C-alpha positions as a Markdown table, in Angstrom:
| # | Residue | x | y | z |
|---|---|---|---|---|
| 1 | Met | 0.0 | 0.0 | 0.0 |
| 2 | Gly | 1.9 | 3.0 | -1.2 |
| 3 | Glu | 0.0 | 5.5 | 0.9 |
| 4 | Phe | 0.5 | 3.6 | 4.1 |
| 5 | Arg | 1.2 | 6.2 | 6.8 |
| 6 | Gly | 2.5 | 4.0 | 9.6 |
| 7 | Arg | -0.3 | 4.5 | 12.0 |
| 8 | Phe | -3.8 | 3.5 | 12.9 |
| 9 | Gly | -5.3 | 6.5 | 14.6 |
| 10 | Lys | -8.9 | 5.3 | 14.3 |
| 11 | Ile | -10.2 | 1.8 | 14.2 |
| 12 | Ser | -13.7 | 0.5 | 13.7 |
| 13 | Ile | -15.1 | -3.0 | 14.5 |
| 14 | Val | -18.0 | -4.1 | 12.3 |
| 15 | Gly | -19.6 | -7.2 | 13.6 |
| 16 | Cys | -19.3 | -7.0 | 17.4 |
| 17 | Gly | -20.2 | -10.5 | 18.5 |
| 18 | Ala | -17.8 | -12.8 | 20.2 |
| 19 | Val | -14.9 | -12.4 | 17.8 |
| 20 | Gly | -15.2 | -8.7 | 17.0 |
| 21 | Gly | -16.0 | -7.9 | 20.6 |
| 22 | Phe | -13.1 | -9.8 | 22.0 |
| 23 | Tyr | -10.4 | -8.5 | 19.6 |
| 24 | Gly | -11.9 | -5.0 | 19.6 |
| 25 | Ala | -11.8 | -4.9 | 23.4 |
| 26 | Lys | -8.2 | -6.1 | 23.4 |
| 27 | Leu | -7.2 | -3.2 | 21.0 |
| 28 | Cys | -9.3 | -0.7 | 23.0 |
| 29 | Arg | -7.5 | -1.7 | 26.2 |
| 30 | Thr | -4.2 | -0.5 | 24.7 |
| 31 | Gly | -5.6 | 3.0 | 24.5 |
| 32 | Arg | -6.4 | 2.9 | 20.7 |
| 33 | Asp | -9.4 | 4.9 | 19.4 |
| 34 | Val | -11.7 | 2.0 | 18.8 |
| 35 | His | -15.3 | 2.3 | 17.6 |
| 36 | Phe | -17.9 | -0.5 | 17.7 |
| 37 | Leu | -20.7 | -0.5 | 15.2 |
| 38 | Leu | -23.6 | -2.1 | 17.2 |
| 39 | Arg | -27.2 | -3.1 | 17.0 |
| 40 | Ser | -28.7 | -5.1 | 19.9 |
| 41 | Asp | -25.7 | -4.6 | 22.2 |
| 42 | Phe | -25.6 | -0.8 | 21.8 |
| 43 | Glu | -27.1 | 0.2 | 25.1 |
| 44 | Ala | -25.1 | -2.4 | 27.1 |
| 45 | Val | -21.8 | -1.3 | 25.5 |
| 46 | Arg | -22.5 | 2.4 | 25.7 |
| 47 | Ser | -23.3 | 2.3 | 29.4 |
| 48 | Gly | -21.0 | -0.5 | 30.6 |
| 49 | Gly | -18.4 | -1.1 | 28.0 |
| 50 | Val | -17.4 | -4.6 | 26.9 |
| 51 | Arg | -16.7 | -7.1 | 29.6 |
| 52 | Ile | -14.3 | -10.0 | 28.9 |
| 53 | Arg | -14.4 | -13.0 | 31.1 |
| 54 | Ser | -11.1 | -14.7 | 30.1 |
| 55 | Val | -9.0 | -17.6 | 31.0 |
| 56 | Asp | -6.1 | -15.1 | 30.9 |
| 57 | Gly | -7.8 | -12.7 | 33.3 |
| 58 | Asp | -11.0 | -10.7 | 33.2 |
| 59 | Phe | -11.0 | -7.1 | 32.0 |
| 60 | Gln | -13.4 | -4.4 | 30.8 |
| 61 | Ala | -12.9 | -2.0 | 27.8 |
| 62 | His | -14.8 | 1.1 | 26.8 |
| 63 | Pro | -14.9 | 1.5 | 23.0 |
| 64 | Thr | -17.0 | 4.3 | 21.4 |
| 65 | Ala | -20.4 | 2.8 | 20.7 |
| 66 | Ala | -22.2 | 3.7 | 17.5 |
| 67 | Arg | -25.5 | 2.7 | 15.9 |
| 68 | Ser | -24.7 | 3.7 | 12.4 |
| 69 | Pro | -21.4 | 3.8 | 10.3 |
| 70 | Glu | -22.1 | 7.5 | 9.6 |
| 71 | Glu | -21.6 | 8.2 | 13.4 |
| 72 | Ile | -18.1 | 6.7 | 13.2 |
| 73 | Gly | -16.9 | 8.2 | 9.9 |
| 74 | Leu | -13.6 | 7.5 | 8.1 |
| 75 | Cys | -11.2 | 5.1 | 9.7 |
| 76 | Asp | -7.6 | 4.0 | 9.2 |
| 77 | Leu | -8.5 | 0.4 | 9.8 |
| 78 | Val | -11.8 | -1.4 | 9.5 |
| 79 | Ile | -12.0 | -4.9 | 11.1 |
| 80 | Val | -14.9 | -7.0 | 9.7 |
| 81 | Ala | -16.1 | -9.7 | 12.0 |
| 82 | Leu | -19.6 | -10.1 | 10.6 |
| 83 | Lys | -21.1 | -13.5 | 9.8 |
| 84 | Ser | -20.5 | -14.2 | 6.1 |
| 85 | Thr | -24.3 | -14.4 | 5.7 |
| 86 | Ala | -24.2 | -10.6 | 6.0 |
| 87 | Asn | -21.7 | -10.0 | 3.2 |
| 88 | His | -24.4 | -8.6 | 0.9 |
| 89 | Arg | -24.5 | -5.6 | 3.3 |
| 90 | Leu | -20.7 | -4.8 | 3.1 |
| 91 | Gly | -21.1 | -1.7 | 1.0 |
| 92 | Glu | -24.0 | -0.4 | 3.1 |
| 93 | Leu | -22.2 | -0.9 | 6.4 |
| 94 | Leu | -18.6 | 0.0 | 5.4 |
| 95 | Ser | -18.7 | 2.8 | 2.9 |
| 96 | Pro | -19.0 | 5.6 | 5.4 |
| 97 | Leu | -15.9 | 4.1 | 7.1 |
| 98 | Val | -13.7 | 3.6 | 4.1 |
| 99 | Gly | -11.5 | 6.3 | 2.6 |
| 100 | Gln | -8.4 | 6.4 | 0.4 |
| 101 | His | -6.2 | 5.6 | 3.4 |
| 102 | Thr | -8.3 | 2.8 | 4.9 |
| 103 | Ala | -7.1 | -0.8 | 5.2 |
| 104 | Leu | -9.6 | -3.6 | 5.7 |
| 105 | Leu | -9.1 | -6.8 | 7.8 |
| 106 | Thr | -11.7 | -9.6 | 7.7 |
| 107 | Leu | -11.8 | -12.0 | 10.6 |
| 108 | Gln | -14.7 | -14.0 | 9.1 |
| 109 | Asn | -14.9 | -17.8 | 8.8 |
| 110 | Gly | -14.5 | -19.7 | 5.6 |
| 111 | Leu | -13.8 | -18.9 | 2.0 |
| 112 | Gly | -14.7 | -16.0 | -0.2 |
| 113 | Asn | -14.8 | -13.2 | 2.3 |
| 114 | Glu | -11.8 | -11.3 | 1.1 |
| 115 | Ile | -13.2 | -11.6 | -2.5 |
| 116 | Ala | -16.5 | -10.1 | -1.3 |
| 117 | Leu | -14.6 | -7.1 | 0.2 |
| 118 | Ala | -12.4 | -6.7 | -2.8 |
| 119 | Thr | -15.4 | -6.7 | -5.1 |
| 120 | Val | -16.8 | -3.7 | -3.2 |
| 121 | Tyr | -13.4 | -2.0 | -2.6 |
| 122 | Pro | -11.2 | -3.0 | -5.5 |
| 123 | Asp | -8.6 | -0.3 | -4.8 |
| 124 | Arg | -8.3 | -0.9 | -1.0 |
| 125 | Pro | -5.8 | -3.3 | 0.7 |
| 126 | Ile | -7.6 | -6.4 | 1.9 |
| 127 | Leu | -6.2 | -8.5 | 4.7 |
| 128 | Gly | -7.6 | -11.8 | 6.0 |
| 129 | Gly | -7.2 | -13.3 | 9.4 |
| 130 | Met | -8.1 | -16.7 | 10.8 |
| 131 | Cys | -8.9 | -16.7 | 14.6 |
| 132 | Phe | -7.9 | -19.8 | 16.4 |
| 133 | Val | -9.8 | -19.0 | 19.5 |
| 134 | Cys | -12.6 | -20.4 | 21.8 |
| 135 | Leu | -15.2 | -17.6 | 22.5 |
| 136 | Asn | -18.9 | -17.2 | 23.3 |
| 137 | Arg | -20.9 | -14.1 | 23.6 |
| 138 | Ile | -22.9 | -14.9 | 26.8 |
| 139 | Glu | -25.0 | -11.8 | 27.1 |
| 140 | Pro | -25.1 | -8.3 | 25.7 |
| 141 | Gly | -21.6 | -6.7 | 26.0 |
| 142 | Val | -20.2 | -9.8 | 27.8 |
| 143 | Ile | -17.8 | -12.3 | 26.1 |
| 144 | His | -16.4 | -15.5 | 27.6 |
| 145 | His | -12.9 | -16.3 | 26.4 |
| 146 | Ile | -12.4 | -20.0 | 27.1 |
| 147 | Ala | -9.1 | -20.8 | 25.4 |
| 148 | His | -6.5 | -19.9 | 22.7 |
| 149 | Gly | -6.6 | -16.6 | 20.7 |
| 150 | Lys | -3.9 | -16.7 | 18.0 |
| 151 | Ile | -4.6 | -15.0 | 14.6 |
| 152 | Val | -3.0 | -16.1 | 11.4 |
| 153 | Met | -3.2 | -13.4 | 8.8 |
| 154 | Gly | -2.1 | -12.5 | 5.3 |
| 155 | Arg | -2.7 | -10.2 | 2.4 |
| 156 | His | -5.4 | -11.0 | -0.1 |
| 157 | Gly | -4.1 | -11.3 | -3.7 |
| 158 | Ser | -0.5 | -10.6 | -2.7 |
| 159 | Thr | 2.3 | -11.6 | -0.3 |
| 160 | Pro | 2.6 | -9.9 | 3.0 |
| 161 | Glu | 4.3 | -6.4 | 2.9 |
| 162 | Glu | 4.7 | -3.3 | 5.1 |
| 163 | Leu | 1.0 | -2.9 | 5.8 |
| 164 | Thr | 0.4 | -6.5 | 6.7 |
| 165 | Glu | 3.3 | -6.5 | 9.1 |
| 166 | Ala | 2.0 | -3.2 | 10.6 |
| 167 | Val | -1.5 | -4.6 | 11.2 |
| 168 | Ala | 0.0 | -7.7 | 12.8 |
| 169 | Ala | 2.2 | -5.5 | 15.1 |
| 170 | Leu | -0.9 | -3.5 | 16.0 |
| 171 | Ile | -2.8 | -6.6 | 17.1 |
| 172 | Arg | 0.3 | -8.1 | 18.9 |
| 173 | Ser | 0.5 | -4.9 | 20.9 |
| 174 | Ser | -2.8 | -6.0 | 22.5 |
| 175 | Gly | -1.3 | -9.2 | 23.8 |
| 176 | Ile | -2.6 | -11.4 | 20.9 |
| 177 | Leu | -0.2 | -13.8 | 19.2 |
| 178 | Val | -0.2 | -13.2 | 15.4 |
| 179 | Asp | 1.5 | -15.2 | 12.7 |
| 180 | Val | 1.8 | -13.7 | 9.3 |
| 181 | Ser | 1.4 | -16.2 | 6.5 |
| 182 | Pro | 2.9 | -15.8 | 3.1 |
| 183 | Asp | -0.1 | -17.9 | 1.7 |
| 184 | Leu | -3.4 | -16.7 | 3.0 |
| 185 | Glu | -5.4 | -19.4 | 1.2 |
| 186 | Arg | -3.3 | -22.1 | 2.8 |
| 187 | Ala | -4.0 | -20.6 | 6.2 |
| 188 | Gln | -7.7 | -20.6 | 5.4 |
| 189 | Trp | -7.6 | -24.3 | 4.6 |
| 190 | Glu | -5.8 | -25.0 | 7.8 |
| 191 | Lys | -8.7 | -23.3 | 9.7 |
| 192 | Leu | -11.3 | -25.3 | 7.6 |
| 193 | Val | -9.8 | -28.5 | 9.0 |
| 194 | Trp | -11.3 | -27.4 | 12.3 |
| 195 | Asn | -14.3 | -25.4 | 11.2 |
| 196 | Ile | -15.9 | -27.9 | 8.9 |
| 197 | Pro | -16.2 | -30.9 | 11.3 |
| 198 | Phe | -16.9 | -29.0 | 14.5 |
| 199 | Asn | -19.2 | -26.4 | 13.1 |
| 200 | Gly | -20.9 | -28.7 | 10.7 |
| 201 | Leu | -21.2 | -31.9 | 12.8 |
| 202 | Gly | -22.2 | -29.7 | 15.8 |
| 203 | Val | -25.4 | -28.8 | 13.9 |
| 204 | Ala | -25.8 | -32.2 | 12.2 |
| 205 | Gly | -25.8 | -33.8 | 15.6 |
| 206 | Ala | -29.2 | -32.3 | 16.2 |
| 207 | Ala | -30.5 | -34.6 | 13.5 |
| 208 | Gly | -28.7 | -37.7 | 14.7 |
| 209 | Leu | -25.9 | -40.0 | 13.5 |
| 210 | Glu | -28.0 | -41.9 | 10.9 |
| 211 | Ala | -29.1 | -38.7 | 9.2 |
| 212 | Thr | -25.6 | -37.3 | 9.2 |
| 213 | Leu | -24.2 | -40.4 | 7.6 |
| 214 | Ala | -26.9 | -40.4 | 5.0 |
| 215 | Gly | -27.0 | -36.7 | 4.4 |
| 216 | Glu | -30.7 | -36.8 | 4.5 |
| 217 | Leu | -33.3 | -35.4 | 6.9 |
| 218 | Lys | -36.5 | -37.5 | 6.9 |
| 219 | Ala | -39.9 | -35.8 | 6.7 |
| 220 | Asp | -41.1 | -34.7 | 10.2 |
| 221 | Gln | -37.9 | -36.0 | 11.8 |
| 222 | Pro | -37.6 | -34.5 | 15.3 |
| 223 | Ile | -34.6 | -32.2 | 15.8 |
| 224 | Gly | -32.7 | -32.5 | 19.0 |
| 225 | Ser | -29.9 | -30.5 | 20.6 |
| 226 | Cys | -26.7 | -29.5 | 18.8 |
| 227 | Leu | -23.4 | -31.2 | 19.8 |
| 228 | Ala | -20.6 | -29.6 | 21.6 |
| 229 | Thr | -16.9 | -30.4 | 21.0 |
| 230 | Asp | -16.7 | -33.0 | 23.8 |
| 231 | Ala | -19.6 | -35.0 | 22.4 |
| 232 | Leu | -18.0 | -35.0 | 19.0 |
| 233 | Leu | -14.7 | -36.2 | 20.4 |
| 234 | Asp | -16.4 | -39.2 | 22.0 |
| 235 | Gly | -13.9 | -41.8 | 21.0 |
| 236 | Gly | -16.6 | -43.4 | 19.0 |
| 237 | Pro | -18.7 | -42.8 | 15.8 |
| 238 | Trp | -18.8 | -39.0 | 16.1 |
| 239 | Glu | -15.1 | -38.7 | 16.5 |
| 240 | Gln | -14.6 | -41.1 | 13.6 |
| 241 | Leu | -16.7 | -38.7 | 11.5 |
| 242 | Val | -14.6 | -35.7 | 12.7 |
| 243 | Thr | -11.5 | -37.6 | 11.7 |
| 244 | Glu | -12.8 | -38.6 | 8.2 |
| 245 | Leu | -14.0 | -35.0 | 7.5 |
| 246 | Met | -10.7 | -33.6 | 8.5 |
| 247 | Gly | -9.0 | -36.1 | 6.2 |
| 248 | Glu | -11.2 | -35.0 | 3.3 |
| 249 | Val | -10.4 | -31.3 | 3.9 |
| 250 | Ile | -6.7 | -32.0 | 4.2 |
| 251 | Ala | -6.8 | -34.0 | 0.9 |
| 252 | Ala | -8.6 | -31.2 | -0.8 |
| 253 | Gly | -6.2 | -28.6 | 0.5 |
| 254 | Leu | -3.2 | -30.6 | -0.7 |
| 255 | Ala | -4.8 | -31.1 | -4.1 |
| 256 | Leu | -5.2 | -27.3 | -4.3 |
| 257 | Gly | -1.4 | -26.9 | -3.8 |
| 258 | His | -1.4 | -26.0 | -0.1 |
| 259 | Asp | 1.3 | -27.6 | 2.0 |
| 260 | Leu | -0.8 | -28.9 | 4.8 |
| 261 | Ser | 0.9 | -31.0 | 7.5 |
| 262 | Pro | -0.3 | -34.6 | 7.6 |
| 263 | Asp | -0.5 | -34.2 | 11.4 |
| 264 | Ile | -2.8 | -31.2 | 11.4 |
| 265 | Gly | -6.0 | -33.2 | 12.0 |
| 266 | Glu | -4.6 | -34.8 | 15.1 |
| 267 | His | -3.2 | -31.5 | 16.3 |
| 268 | Gln | -6.6 | -29.8 | 15.9 |
| 269 | Arg | -8.4 | -32.6 | 17.7 |
| 270 | Asn | -6.0 | -32.5 | 20.6 |
| 271 | Arg | -6.2 | -28.7 | 21.0 |
| 272 | Thr | -9.9 | -29.0 | 20.9 |
| 273 | Arg | -10.1 | -31.4 | 23.9 |
| 274 | Val | -9.0 | -28.6 | 26.2 |
| 275 | Met | -12.1 | -26.7 | 25.2 |
| 276 | Lys | -14.3 | -29.4 | 26.8 |
| 277 | Ala | -18.0 | -28.8 | 26.2 |
| 278 | Tyr | -17.6 | -25.9 | 23.7 |
| 279 | Leu | -20.4 | -25.1 | 21.3 |
| 280 | Ala | -19.1 | -23.7 | 18.0 |
| 281 | Ser | -20.6 | -20.6 | 16.3 |
| 282 | Thr | -22.7 | -22.4 | 13.7 |
| 283 | Pro | -24.5 | -24.7 | 16.2 |
| 284 | Ile | -25.2 | -21.5 | 18.3 |
| 285 | Asp | -26.6 | -19.8 | 15.2 |
| 286 | Phe | -28.8 | -22.8 | 14.5 |
| 287 | Glu | -30.2 | -23.0 | 18.0 |
| 288 | Arg | -31.0 | -19.3 | 17.8 |
| 289 | Gly | -32.8 | -19.7 | 14.5 |
| 290 | Leu | -30.2 | -17.7 | 12.6 |
| 291 | Pro | -29.0 | -18.4 | 9.0 |
| 292 | Leu | -26.1 | -20.8 | 8.7 |
| 293 | Glu | -22.9 | -19.9 | 7.0 |
| 294 | Leu | -23.4 | -22.6 | 4.4 |
| 295 | Asp | -21.6 | -21.0 | 1.5 |
| 296 | Ala | -18.4 | -19.8 | 3.1 |
| 297 | Leu | -17.9 | -22.7 | 5.5 |
| 298 | Phe | -19.2 | -25.7 | 3.5 |
| 299 | Arg | -20.3 | -25.2 | -0.1 |
| 300 | Leu | -17.3 | -23.2 | -1.4 |
| 301 | Pro | -14.8 | -25.7 | 0.1 |
| 302 | Leu | -16.8 | -28.6 | -1.3 |
| 303 | Gly | -16.9 | -26.9 | -4.8 |
| 304 | Gln | -13.1 | -26.4 | -4.7 |
| 305 | Ala | -12.5 | -30.0 | -3.6 |
| 306 | Gln | -14.8 | -31.4 | -6.3 |
| 307 | Ala | -13.0 | -29.2 | -8.9 |
| 308 | Thr | -9.7 | -31.0 | -8.0 |
| 309 | Gly | -11.3 | -34.4 | -8.4 |
| 310 | Val | -10.8 | -35.2 | -4.7 |
| 311 | Glu | -13.5 | -37.5 | -3.3 |
| 312 | Thr | -15.3 | -35.9 | -0.4 |
| 313 | Pro | -18.4 | -38.1 | 0.4 |
| 314 | Arg | -18.6 | -37.1 | 4.0 |
| 315 | Leu | -18.4 | -33.3 | 3.2 |
| 316 | Ala | -21.0 | -33.7 | 0.4 |
| 317 | Ala | -23.4 | -35.5 | 2.8 |
| 318 | Leu | -22.8 | -32.9 | 5.5 |
| 319 | Cys | -23.6 | -30.1 | 3.0 |
| 320 | Asp | -26.8 | -31.8 | 2.0 |
| 321 | Leu | -28.0 | -32.3 | 5.6 |
| 322 | Leu | -27.1 | -28.8 | 6.7 |
| 323 | Ala | -29.0 | -27.3 | 3.7 |
| 324 | Gln | -32.1 | -29.4 | 4.7 |
| 325 | Leu | -31.8 | -28.3 | 8.3 |
| 326 | Asp | -31.5 | -24.6 | 7.2 |
| 327 | Asp | -34.5 | -25.0 | 5.0 |
| 328 | Arg | -36.5 | -26.3 | 8.0 |
| 329 | Arg | -35.3 | -23.3 | 10.0 |
| 330 | Lys | -36.6 | -21.0 | 7.3 |
| 331 | Ala | -39.9 | -22.8 | 7.2 |
| 332 | Ser | -40.4 | -22.5 | 10.9 |
| 333 | Val | -39.6 | -18.8 | 10.8 |
| 334 | Ser | -42.1 | -18.4 | 7.9 |
| 335 | Asp | -44.8 | -20.3 | 9.9 |
| 336 | Ala | -44.2 | -18.1 | 12.9 |
| 337 | Val | -44.7 | -15.0 | 10.9 |
């Protein structure tokens, strides 16, 4: 970025749930000028700030709370932590924040988010970050940090340069470990090794093992509770599914040319055990009746895997079942209206 000025005087967080709230609060705690764009949590954050209950020590931060991007105005850095299901609103939410000196960092899950940002802002530097962290928003303005926290980030469409390193240094100044990757897409596939099984099977578990294996939801089949990570790492059939899905994702990533470690699946399972009964973000969305991040987390990876010729029967069945479950959610919302 030729116009990079070596500072981030004003930072906005767009998408202030668990991820945006946690990392935004960490930055705010360093004394940075941090602005949160909020909806339902506006009153709680305006009056009491953001409270972080953390394994590393509780703290409270007081970012500037805003209900509209126009209240915030132009920023030096915009951090996007929206659900990918809201990407159709990027222009609406970000345009008042983005000027000729603004950099954008997405901390969203899955594939395609950097492309979505670059489509709206083709002349702006786009960075992507994968958050290896265990978080839940437990009430308005309150976030529970259970474990981990590292971010792996890179530059979209380019190798890391001065701006990438500067943003990484900014986040490191808040106490967060940041690795800069020369290959952003490789880092995304490493994160998918975790996201696809634990987010996907967490939801699919509500339909049961038989439906998950078949990729088919029977008519009028009752839906139970989603599965947390400890239930998925049961040493039995669910953990076998986790392992098989991880194997398919690793095979797809390798076929796409990404140098993924053959031990990454085992590493991800082992680091997940310390989370105990952790419910990932997609099961939480499902239980709240919210749209699932089907495209970014599941369909786009499946499409890229299929384009390489890699066989992914478990991922294909999972995508089918999740789509059926999401359709049932939509129908229940429609019936309620």
